[in-house]
N, CA, C and O atoms as CSV, one atom per row, in Angstrom:
chain,resi,resn,atom,element,x,y,z
A,1,MET,N,N,-2.300,-14.072,2.154
A,1,MET,CA,C,-1.608,-13.470,1.030
A,1,MET,C,C,-2.264,-12.125,0.737
A,1,MET,O,O,-3.489,-12.001,0.741
A,2,GLY,N,N,-1.447,-11.144,0.489
A,2,GLY,CA,C,-1.912,-9.830,0.064
A,2,GLY,C,C,-1.109,-9.408,-1.152
A,2,GLY,O,O,-0.033,-9.947,-1.413
A,3,VAL,N,N,-1.628,-8.451,-1.886
A,3,VAL,CA,C,-0.917,-8.006,-3.080
A,3,VAL,C,C,-1.102,-6.498,-3.253
A,3,VAL,O,O,-2.187,-5.954,-3.049
A,4,ILE,N,N,-0.010,-5.849,-3.634
A,4,ILE,CA,C,-0.043,-4.428,-3.992
A,4,ILE,C,C,0.395,-4.341,-5.442
A,4,ILE,O,O,1.464,-4.830,-5.805
A,5,CYS,N,N,-0.433,-3.717,-6.271
A,5,CYS,CA,C,-0.131,-3.575,-7.696
A,5,CYS,C,C,0.086,-2.105,-8.030
A,5,CYS,O,O,-0.780,-1.266,-7.783
A,6,VAL,N,N,1.241,-1.806,-8.590
A,6,VAL,CA,C,1.517,-0.443,-9.035
A,6,VAL,C,C,1.331,-0.314,-10.541
A,6,VAL,O,O,1.298,0.792,-11.079
A,7,SER,N,N,1.209,-1.464,-11.224
A,7,SER,CA,C,0.905,-1.489,-12.657
A,7,SER,C,C,0.263,-2.833,-12.970
A,7,SER,O,O,0.189,-3.705,-12.104
A,8,ASP,N,N,-0.198,-3.003,-14.195
A,8,ASP,CA,C,-0.830,-4.271,-14.548
A,8,ASP,C,C,0.180,-5.303,-15.057
A,8,ASP,O,O,-0.202,-6.346,-15.587
A,9,SER,N,N,1.459,-5.006,-14.893
A,9,SER,CA,C,2.502,-5.954,-15.304
A,9,SER,C,C,2.901,-6.848,-14.133
A,9,SER,O,O,2.629,-6.536,-12.974
A,10,ARG,N,N,3.537,-7.941,-14.451
A,10,ARG,CA,C,4.038,-8.852,-13.419
A,10,ARG,C,C,5.053,-8.152,-12.520
A,10,ARG,O,O,5.066,-8.355,-11.306
A,11,GLU,N,N,5.899,-7.327,-13.129
A,11,GLU,CA,C,6.922,-6.612,-12.369
A,11,GLU,C,C,6.315,-5.554,-11.439
A,11,GLU,O,O,6.935,-5.157,-10.453
A,12,GLY,N,N,5.124,-5.112,-11.755
A,12,GLY,CA,C,4.460,-4.088,-10.954
A,12,GLY,C,C,3.579,-4.638,-9.861
A,12,GLY,O,O,2.787,-3.907,-9.265
A,13,THR,N,N,3.712,-5.938,-9.592
A,13,THR,CA,C,2.879,-6.607,-8.589
A,13,THR,C,C,3.757,-7.105,-7.456
A,13,THR,O,O,4.774,-7.761,-7.680
A,14,TRP,N,N,3.346,-6.781,-6.226
A,14,TRP,CA,C,4.101,-7.187,-5.045
A,14,TRP,C,C,3.239,-8.115,-4.202
A,14,TRP,O,O,2.432,-7.643,-3.401
A,15,PRO,N,N,3.393,-9.449,-4.368
A,15,PRO,CA,C,2.673,-10.386,-3.505
A,15,PRO,C,C,3.431,-10.542,-2.189
A,15,PRO,O,O,4.661,-10.597,-2.180
A,16,VAL,N,N,2.711,-10.612,-1.103
A,16,VAL,CA,C,3.363,-10.678,0.204
A,16,VAL,C,C,2.484,-11.491,1.158
A,16,VAL,O,O,1.273,-11.595,0.963
A,17,ALA,N,N,3.096,-12.055,2.170
A,17,ALA,CA,C,2.340,-12.795,3.186
A,17,ALA,C,C,1.270,-11.887,3.787
A,17,ALA,O,O,1.482,-10.687,3.956
A,18,GLY,N,N,0.138,-12.465,4.103
A,18,GLY,CA,C,-0.985,-11.695,4.628
A,18,GLY,C,C,-0.642,-10.880,5.868
A,18,GLY,O,O,-1.064,-9.730,5.986
A,19,TRP,N,N,0.116,-11.461,6.790
A,19,TRP,CA,C,0.462,-10.741,8.013
A,19,TRP,C,C,1.326,-9.516,7.709
A,19,TRP,O,O,1.173,-8.473,8.344
A,20,ALA,N,N,2.242,-9.645,6.730
A,20,ALA,CA,C,3.113,-8.522,6.375
A,20,ALA,C,C,2.310,-7.431,5.665
A,20,ALA,O,O,2.509,-6.243,5.919
A,21,PHE,N,N,1.411,-7.835,4.782
A,21,PHE,CA,C,0.526,-6.900,4.087
A,21,PHE,C,C,-0.288,-6.105,5.105
A,21,PHE,O,O,-0.343,-4.876,5.048
A,22,ASP,N,N,-0.921,-6.822,6.039
A,22,ASP,CA,C,-1.725,-6.159,7.072
A,22,ASP,C,C,-0.890,-5.207,7.913
A,22,ASP,O,O,-1.335,-4.103,8.230
A,23,GLN,N,N,0.329,-5.631,8.280
A,23,GLN,CA,C,1.182,-4.793,9.124
A,23,GLN,C,C,1.570,-3.501,8.423
A,23,GLN,O,O,1.512,-2.426,9.021
A,24,VAL,N,N,1.965,-3.600,7.164
A,24,VAL,CA,C,2.347,-2.397,6.417
A,24,VAL,C,C,1.150,-1.452,6.300
A,24,VAL,O,O,1.286,-0.251,6.535
A,25,LEU,N,N,-0.009,-1.978,5.943
A,25,LEU,CA,C,-1.181,-1.114,5.780
A,25,LEU,C,C,-1.650,-0.547,7.120
A,25,LEU,O,O,-2.098,0.599,7.176
A,26,ASP,N,N,-1.555,-1.327,8.195
A,26,ASP,CA,C,-1.898,-0.794,9.525
A,26,ASP,C,C,-0.964,0.352,9.892
A,26,ASP,O,O,-1.407,1.384,10.396
A,27,ASP,N,N,0.317,0.170,9.642
A,27,ASP,CA,C,1.288,1.224,9.962
A,27,ASP,C,C,1.047,2.478,9.119
A,27,ASP,O,O,1.154,3.596,9.623
A,28,VAL,N,N,0.725,2.292,7.844
A,28,VAL,CA,C,0.413,3.441,6.988
A,28,VAL,C,C,-0.805,4.183,7.550
A,28,VAL,O,O,-0.796,5.411,7.639
A,29,SER,N,N,-1.843,3.446,7.925
A,29,SER,CA,C,-3.054,4.072,8.481
A,29,SER,C,C,-2.757,4.837,9.754
A,29,SER,O,O,-3.274,5.935,9.959
A,30,GLN,N,N,-1.923,4.261,10.613
A,30,GLN,CA,C,-1.607,4.914,11.881
A,30,GLN,C,C,-0.737,6.147,11.683
A,30,GLN,O,O,-0.985,7.185,12.297
A,31,TYR,N,N,0.270,6.043,10.840
A,31,TYR,CA,C,1.192,7.164,10.648
A,31,TYR,C,C,0.547,8.315,9.887
A,31,TYR,O,O,0.801,9.481,10.189
A,32,TRP,N,N,-0.278,7.994,8.910
A,32,TRP,CA,C,-0.948,9.017,8.097
A,32,TRP,C,C,-2.412,9.162,8.493
A,32,TRP,O,O,-3.275,9.391,7.645
A,33,HIS,N,N,-2.681,9.028,9.783
A,33,HIS,CA,C,-4.054,9.099,10.296
A,33,HIS,C,C,-4.727,10.432,10.004
A,33,HIS,O,O,-5.954,10.521,10.027
A,34,ASP,N,N,-3.945,11.464,9.730
A,34,ASP,CA,C,-4.524,12.779,9.450
A,34,ASP,C,C,-4.963,12.920,7.984
A,34,ASP,O,O,-5.470,13.973,7.596
A,35,ASP,N,N,-4.778,11.883,7.173
A,35,ASP,CA,C,-5.229,11.882,5.784
A,35,ASP,C,C,-6.315,10.815,5.645
A,35,ASP,O,O,-6.017,9.647,5.393
A,36,PRO,N,N,-7.586,11.225,5.813
A,36,PRO,CA,C,-8.676,10.246,5.813
A,36,PRO,C,C,-8.793,9.454,4.509
A,36,PRO,O,O,-9.273,8.321,4.516
A,37,GLU,N,N,-8.363,10.034,3.407
A,37,GLU,CA,C,-8.440,9.315,2.141
A,37,GLU,C,C,-7.440,8.152,2.105
A,37,GLU,O,O,-7.753,7.076,1.597
A,38,ILE,N,N,-6.248,8.374,2.640
A,38,ILE,CA,C,-5.276,7.284,2.742
A,38,ILE,C,C,-5.812,6.199,3.661
A,38,ILE,O,O,-5.787,5.018,3.313
A,39,VAL,N,N,-6.295,6.591,4.831
A,39,VAL,CA,C,-6.794,5.616,5.804
A,39,VAL,C,C,-7.922,4.782,5.195
A,39,VAL,O,O,-7.908,3.555,5.296
A,40,LYS,N,N,-8.882,5.427,4.575
A,40,LYS,CA,C,-10.024,4.714,3.986
A,40,LYS,C,C,-9.567,3.748,2.891
A,40,LYS,O,O,-10.020,2.605,2.841
A,41,THR,N,N,-8.685,4.201,2.029
A,41,THR,CA,C,-8.255,3.387,0.896
A,41,THR,C,C,-7.425,2.189,1.347
A,41,THR,O,O,-7.636,1.082,0.852
A,42,VAL,N,N,-6.489,2.382,2.272
A,42,VAL,CA,C,-5.680,1.244,2.710
A,42,VAL,C,C,-6.509,0.266,3.542
A,42,VAL,O,O,-6.253,-0.937,3.504
A,43,GLN,N,N,-7.483,0.751,4.282
A,43,GLN,CA,C,-8.348,-0.167,5.030
A,43,GLN,C,C,-9.223,-0.984,4.084
A,43,GLN,O,O,-9.483,-2.159,4.346
A,44,GLN,N,N,-9.679,-0.381,2.991
A,44,GLN,CA,C,-10.419,-1.141,1.981
A,44,GLN,C,C,-9.502,-2.178,1.331
A,44,GLN,O,O,-9.914,-3.312,1.088
A,45,GLY,N,N,-8.272,-1.790,1.055
A,45,GLY,CA,C,-7.306,-2.725,0.497
A,45,GLY,C,C,-7.052,-3.894,1.429
A,45,GLY,O,O,-6.949,-5.041,0.993
A,46,LYS,N,N,-6.952,-3.596,2.708
A,46,LYS,CA,C,-6.742,-4.642,3.702
A,46,LYS,C,C,-7.935,-5.599,3.733
A,46,LYS,O,O,-7.754,-6.814,3.813
A,47,LEU,N,N,-9.130,-5.067,3.672
A,47,LEU,CA,C,-10.348,-5.874,3.676
A,47,LEU,C,C,-10.373,-6.846,2.495
A,47,LEU,O,O,-10.830,-7.982,2.624
A,48,HIS,N,N,-9.876,-6.385,1.342
A,48,HIS,CA,C,-9.906,-7.197,0.123
A,48,HIS,C,C,-8.586,-7.916,-0.159
A,48,HIS,O,O,-8.446,-8.587,-1.181
A,49,SER,N,N,-7.623,-7.773,0.750
A,49,SER,CA,C,-6.287,-8.381,0.600
A,49,SER,C,C,-5.586,-7.933,-0.677
A,49,SER,O,O,-4.791,-8.677,-1.251
A,50,GLY,N,N,-5.879,-6.735,-1.111
A,50,GLY,CA,C,-5.226,-6.216,-2.301
A,50,GLY,C,C,-5.387,-4.723,-2.432
A,50,GLY,O,O,-6.416,-4.159,-2.061
A,51,LEU,N,N,-4.370,-4.093,-2.960
A,51,LEU,CA,C,-4.376,-2.656,-3.182
A,51,LEU,C,C,-3.873,-2.423,-4.604
A,51,LEU,O,O,-2.689,-2.599,-4.890
A,52,ILE,N,N,-4.778,-2.028,-5.483
A,52,ILE,CA,C,-4.447,-1.844,-6.891
A,52,ILE,C,C,-4.286,-0.346,-7.136
A,52,ILE,O,O,-5.236,0.353,-7.486
A,53,LEU,N,N,-3.071,0.117,-6.942
A,53,LEU,CA,C,-2.796,1.553,-6.982
A,53,LEU,C,C,-3.010,2.161,-8.356
A,53,LEU,O,O,-3.481,3.294,-8.450
A,54,TYR,N,N,-2.685,1.457,-9.413
A,54,TYR,CA,C,-2.804,2.044,-10.749
A,54,TYR,C,C,-4.253,2.270,-11.180
A,54,TYR,O,O,-4.499,2.954,-12.173
A,55,LYS,N,N,-5.207,1.708,-10.450
A,55,LYS,CA,C,-6.624,1.924,-10.753
A,55,LYS,C,C,-7.212,3.113,-9.973
A,55,LYS,O,O,-8.333,3.542,-10.243
A,56,LEU,N,N,-6.459,3.630,-9.021
A,56,LEU,CA,C,-6.926,4.738,-8.191
A,56,LEU,C,C,-6.644,6.080,-8.856
A,56,LEU,O,O,-5.859,6.173,-9.800
A,57,ASP,N,N,-7.297,7.111,-8.346
A,57,ASP,CA,C,-6.970,8.472,-8.753
A,57,ASP,C,C,-5.474,8.692,-8.508
A,57,ASP,O,O,-4.937,8.271,-7.483
A,58,ARG,N,N,-4.823,9.340,-9.437
A,58,ARG,CA,C,-3.368,9.510,-9.369
A,58,ARG,C,C,-2.911,10.176,-8.070
A,58,ARG,O,O,-1.876,9.798,-7.522
A,59,SER,N,N,-3.651,11.144,-7.576
A,59,SER,CA,C,-3.263,11.855,-6.362
A,59,SER,C,C,-3.197,10.914,-5.159
A,59,SER,O,O,-2.203,10.898,-4.433
A,60,ILE,N,N,-4.249,10.138,-4.952
A,60,ILE,CA,C,-4.254,9.221,-3.799
A,60,ILE,C,C,-3.270,8.080,-4.017
A,60,ILE,O,O,-2.617,7.641,-3.071
A,61,ALA,N,N,-3.155,7.598,-5.239
A,61,ALA,CA,C,-2.203,6.519,-5.526
A,61,ALA,C,C,-0.770,6.962,-5.218
A,61,ALA,O,O,0.007,6.197,-4.646
A,62,ASN,N,N,-0.425,8.180,-5.593
A,62,ASN,CA,C,0.922,8.699,-5.318
A,62,ASN,C,C,1.170,8.847,-3.824
A,62,ASN,O,O,2.247,8.507,-3.335
A,63,ARG,N,N,0.177,9.353,-3.096
A,63,ARG,CA,C,0.342,9.522,-1.643
A,63,ARG,C,C,0.493,8.169,-0.947
A,63,ARG,O,O,1.324,8.012,-0.053
A,64,ILE,N,N,-0.317,7.196,-1.364
A,64,ILE,CA,C,-0.223,5.869,-0.757
A,64,ILE,C,C,1.101,5.204,-1.126
A,64,ILE,O,O,1.729,4.566,-0.281
A,65,SER,N,N,1.521,5.345,-2.361
A,65,SER,CA,C,2.808,4.778,-2.777
A,65,SER,C,C,3.950,5.325,-1.936
A,65,SER,O,O,4.814,4.577,-1.479
A,66,ARG,N,N,3.944,6.640,-1.738
A,66,ARG,CA,C,4.994,7.245,-0.905
A,66,ARG,C,C,4.900,6.731,0.528
A,66,ARG,O,O,5.919,6.420,1.144
A,67,ALA,N,N,3.685,6.641,1.060
A,67,ALA,CA,C,3.499,6.181,2.439
A,67,ALA,C,C,3.979,4.742,2.600
A,67,ALA,O,O,4.661,4.429,3.576
A,68,ILE,N,N,3.640,3.873,1.671
A,68,ILE,CA,C,4.085,2.485,1.732
A,68,ILE,C,C,5.598,2.425,1.593
A,68,ILE,O,O,6.256,1.669,2.308
A,69,GLY,N,N,6.153,3.209,0.688
A,69,GLY,CA,C,7.601,3.251,0.512
A,69,GLY,C,C,8.318,3.642,1.792
A,69,GLY,O,O,9.332,3.038,2.142
A,70,VAL,N,N,7.810,4.634,2.490
A,70,VAL,CA,C,8.405,5.070,3.759
A,70,VAL,C,C,8.342,3.941,4.777
A,70,VAL,O,O,9.320,3.688,5.479
A,71,GLU,N,N,7.206,3.262,4.866
A,71,GLU,CA,C,7.066,2.159,5.818
A,71,GLU,C,C,8.035,1.026,5.497
A,71,GLU,O,O,8.652,0.461,6.400
A,72,LEU,N,N,8.170,0.696,4.225
A,72,LEU,CA,C,9.075,-0.384,3.846
A,72,LEU,C,C,10.534,-0.013,4.086
A,72,LEU,O,O,11.319,-0.836,4.557
A,73,LEU,N,N,10.893,1.227,3.763
A,73,LEU,CA,C,12.269,1.673,4.010
A,73,LEU,C,C,12.608,1.626,5.493
A,73,LEU,O,O,13.736,1.308,5.869
A,74,ALA,N,N,11.629,1.942,6.333
A,74,ALA,CA,C,11.851,1.898,7.777
A,74,ALA,C,C,12.159,0.468,8.245
A,74,ALA,O,O,12.789,0.271,9.285
A,75,ARG,N,N,11.712,-0.521,7.472
A,75,ARG,CA,C,11.957,-1.920,7.791
A,75,ARG,C,C,13.156,-2.494,7.023
A,75,ARG,O,O,13.503,-3.661,7.205
A,76,GLY,N,N,13.779,-1.692,6.180
A,76,GLY,CA,C,14.920,-2.161,5.417
A,76,GLY,C,C,14.567,-2.797,4.089
A,76,GLY,O,O,15.405,-3.469,3.487
A,77,TYR,N,N,13.329,-2.599,3.612
A,77,TYR,CA,C,12.889,-3.139,2.327
A,77,TYR,C,C,12.588,-1.996,1.375
A,77,TYR,O,O,12.597,-0.829,1.766
A,78,SER,N,N,12.319,-2.342,0.118
A,78,SER,CA,C,11.895,-1.322,-0.813
A,78,SER,C,C,10.857,-1.880,-1.767
A,78,SER,O,O,10.810,-3.081,-2.031
A,79,LEU,N,N,10.032,-0.989,-2.273
A,79,LEU,CA,C,9.040,-1.312,-3.278
A,79,LEU,C,C,9.232,-0.278,-4.374
A,79,LEU,O,O,9.047,0.917,-4.146
A,80,ASP,N,N,9.599,-0.729,-5.548
A,80,ASP,CA,C,9.852,0.205,-6.641
A,80,ASP,C,C,8.539,0.757,-7.141
A,80,ASP,O,O,7.854,0.134,-7.953
A,81,VAL,N,N,8.188,1.958,-6.639
A,81,VAL,CA,C,6.929,2.599,-7.039
A,81,VAL,C,C,7.225,3.932,-7.650
A,81,VAL,O,O,6.306,4.642,-8.057
């Protein structure tokens, strides 16, 4: 199980199967490999099975949110971020 939180509300929490969480974060790391801050942050999230975006600096949180959104859209899903 993995979780991505865009806010501290229930609606702002996206729980997902561990394999899907890992796949999305791996794809984000690979596609945005030229942004070391994204790579470092999503790999830490993967290590802890959670990514709490609303606790991060707004700049990195916004970049990661967009990156995750792009990955999900490519798979036909969406995450309201």
